[in-house]
C-alpha positions as CSV (number, residue, x, y, z in Angstrom):
1,M,-26.5,1.7,-33.0
2,K,-24.7,0.6,-36.1
3,I,-22.0,2.8,-37.7
4,Y,-23.1,2.1,-41.2
5,T,-26.6,3.2,-42.3
6,K,-26.4,2.6,-46.1
7,T,-28.3,5.9,-46.6
8,G,-25.2,7.5,-48.1
9,D,-24.8,4.9,-50.8
10,D,-26.3,7.3,-53.3
11,G,-23.6,10.0,-52.6
12,T,-25.7,12.0,-50.2
13,T,-25.6,12.6,-46.5
14,A,-27.9,14.2,-43.9
15,L,-27.4,17.5,-42.2
16,F,-28.4,17.9,-38.6
17,G,-32.1,18.6,-39.1
18,G,-32.5,15.9,-41.7
19,T,-31.9,17.7,-45.0
20,R,-30.0,15.6,-47.5
21,V,-27.2,17.1,-49.5
22,S,-24.4,15.7,-51.8
23,K,-21.3,14.5,-50.1
24,H,-19.3,17.1,-52.1
25,H,-21.5,20.0,-50.9
26,I,-19.4,22.9,-49.5
27,R,-21.0,22.4,-46.1
28,I,-19.8,18.8,-46.0
29,D,-16.4,19.7,-47.3
30,S,-16.2,22.4,-44.6
31,Y,-16.9,20.3,-41.6
32,G,-15.1,17.3,-43.1
33,T,-11.9,19.4,-43.2
34,L,-12.5,20.4,-39.6
35,D,-12.6,16.7,-38.8
36,E,-9.3,16.2,-40.7
37,L,-7.8,19.1,-38.7
38,N,-9.1,17.6,-35.4
39,S,-7.4,14.3,-36.3
40,H,-4.1,16.1,-37.0
41,L,-4.4,17.9,-33.6
42,G,-4.9,14.5,-31.9
43,L,-1.7,13.3,-33.5
44,L,0.1,16.4,-32.4
45,R,-1.3,16.0,-28.8
46,D,0.0,12.4,-28.8
47,Q,3.6,13.7,-29.2
48,E,5.9,14.3,-26.3
49,I,5.1,18.0,-25.7
50,D,4.4,20.0,-22.5
51,Q,1.2,19.3,-20.6
52,H,-0.1,22.8,-20.9
53,S,0.0,22.7,-24.7
54,K,-1.7,19.3,-24.6
55,A,-4.4,20.7,-22.5
56,I,-4.9,23.7,-24.8
57,L,-5.0,21.3,-27.9
58,L,-7.7,19.2,-26.2
59,K,-9.8,22.3,-25.6
60,I,-9.3,23.3,-29.2
61,Q,-10.4,19.9,-30.4
62,E,-13.6,20.3,-28.4
63,K,-14.2,23.7,-30.0
64,L,-13.7,22.2,-33.4
65,F,-16.5,19.8,-32.7
66,V,-18.7,22.8,-31.8
67,I,-17.9,24.5,-35.1
68,G,-18.4,21.3,-36.9
69,A,-21.8,20.9,-35.4
70,I,-22.7,24.5,-36.3
71,L,-21.6,23.8,-39.9
72,A,-23.5,20.5,-40.0
73,T,-26.8,22.1,-39.0
74,D,-29.2,23.0,-41.8
75,P,-29.7,26.8,-41.3
76,E,-33.3,26.5,-42.5
77,K,-34.1,24.0,-39.8
78,E,-32.0,25.5,-37.0
79,M,-35.0,26.8,-35.1
80,L,-37.5,24.3,-33.7
81,K,-41.2,25.1,-33.7
82,N,-41.0,25.9,-29.9
83,G,-38.5,28.7,-30.7
84,K,-35.5,26.9,-29.3
85,K,-32.4,26.2,-31.4
86,R,-32.0,22.6,-32.6
87,L,-28.4,22.6,-31.7
88,D,-28.5,23.2,-28.0
89,I,-24.8,23.6,-27.2
90,K,-22.5,26.4,-26.0
91,R,-21.3,28.3,-29.1
92,I,-17.9,29.8,-29.8
93,S,-17.5,33.0,-27.7
94,D,-15.2,36.0,-27.8
95,E,-13.5,34.4,-24.7
96,D,-12.6,31.3,-26.8
97,V,-10.9,33.6,-29.3
98,N,-9.2,35.6,-26.6
99,I,-7.7,32.4,-25.1
100,L,-6.0,31.6,-28.4
101,E,-4.6,35.2,-28.5
102,S,-3.4,35.0,-24.8
103,E,-1.7,31.7,-25.5
104,M,0.0,33.2,-28.6
105,D,1.2,36.2,-26.6
106,A,2.6,34.0,-23.8
107,M,4.5,31.8,-26.3
108,D,5.7,34.8,-28.3
109,E,7.4,36.3,-25.2
110,T,9.7,33.3,-25.1
111,L,10.6,33.3,-28.8
112,P,13.1,35.2,-30.8
113,P,11.6,37.9,-33.1
114,M,10.7,36.7,-36.6
115,T,12.7,38.3,-39.3
116,H,11.9,35.9,-42.2
117,F,9.4,33.3,-43.2
118,I,10.2,29.9,-41.6
119,L,10.3,26.7,-43.6
120,P,8.2,24.0,-42.0
121,G,10.1,21.1,-40.5
122,G,13.1,20.5,-38.2
123,H,11.5,17.9,-36.0
124,Q,8.6,15.5,-36.5
125,T,6.5,17.1,-33.8
126,V,7.0,20.6,-35.3
127,S,6.1,19.2,-38.7
128,F,2.9,17.7,-37.4
129,C,2.0,21.2,-36.1
130,H,2.7,22.8,-39.4
131,V,0.5,20.2,-41.2
132,A,-2.3,21.0,-38.7
133,R,-1.8,24.7,-39.4
134,S,-2.1,24.3,-43.2
135,V,-5.2,22.1,-42.8
136,C,-6.6,24.8,-40.6
137,R,-6.0,27.4,-43.3
138,R,-7.9,25.2,-45.8
139,A,-10.7,24.7,-43.3
140,E,-10.9,28.5,-42.9
141,R,-11.0,29.0,-46.7
142,L,-13.8,26.5,-47.0
143,A,-15.8,27.9,-44.1
144,T,-15.4,31.4,-45.5
145,A,-16.8,30.2,-48.9
146,L,-19.7,28.6,-47.1
147,Y,-20.3,31.7,-44.9
148,Q,-20.6,33.8,-48.1
149,H,-23.3,31.5,-49.4
150,S,-25.0,30.6,-46.1
151,P,-23.9,32.7,-43.1
152,F,-23.4,31.2,-39.7
153,E,-22.0,32.5,-36.4
154,A,-19.1,34.9,-37.2
155,N,-17.1,33.8,-34.1
156,A,-16.6,30.4,-35.7
157,L,-14.8,32.0,-38.6
158,K,-12.8,34.2,-36.2
159,Y,-11.8,31.2,-34.2
160,L,-10.5,29.4,-37.2
161,N,-8.5,32.4,-38.2
162,R,-6.9,32.7,-34.8
163,L,-6.3,29.0,-34.6
164,S,-4.1,28.9,-37.7
165,D,-2.1,31.7,-36.2
166,Y,-1.9,29.9,-32.9
167,L,-0.7,26.7,-34.6
168,F,2.1,28.7,-36.3
169,V,3.3,30.2,-33.0
170,L,2.9,26.8,-31.4
171,A,5.2,25.3,-34.1
172,R,7.8,27.9,-33.3
173,F,7.4,27.2,-29.5
174,L,7.7,23.5,-30.1
175,S,10.8,24.0,-32.2
176,K,12.3,25.7,-29.2
177,Q,11.2,22.9,-26.8
178,V,12.7,20.2,-28.9
179,Q,15.7,22.4,-29.8
180,A,15.1,22.2,-33.6
181,E,16.6,24.7,-35.8
182,E,14.2,27.2,-37.4
183,I,15.3,27.4,-41.0
184,K,14.6,30.9,-42.4
185,W,13.4,31.2,-46.0
186,I,15.8,33.7,-47.6
187,P,14.9,34.1,-51.3
188,E,17.7,33.9,-53.7
189,K,18.3,37.2,-55.7
190,E,18.0,37.1,-59.4
191,I,21.3,37.5,-61.2
């Protein structure tokens, strides 16, 4: 199988199911941003962080592929003539969302309470996590726009929402691990 097909030379690409859409279609932008997020998570996972966090990030990357597949499927061609779904994979469950929440709760127990917004940075690993978080927020915004136009499984949106929260807490947790200072954003008062 060749990587290049030349079928996209006209600025279109195929959804799962065969429908061709422009490469700037909101559906393509949505799952393309998930791909970008997944790459950032791979970079984060390649850092010297604890094995538990690496394992959770790997599971998250797999879930992002599931969401990407959902978004890449033409909703009008999702069902096959035999009544089965074209995309025959395990979907995002409430349990998947609950795992993110449990992970956040466990990390939060080890962190000092937040009293201010925190400026991203302090250590390269922490910065990678913040970049992933902000890309996740963009992915969520795009997926939400797509959902309003062409609804898909609501748990996929819920997962992206929790994931950005998880990445924020993970950034704080990693700051603690690498002993980076969390710099609080304290707005200057007007004179």
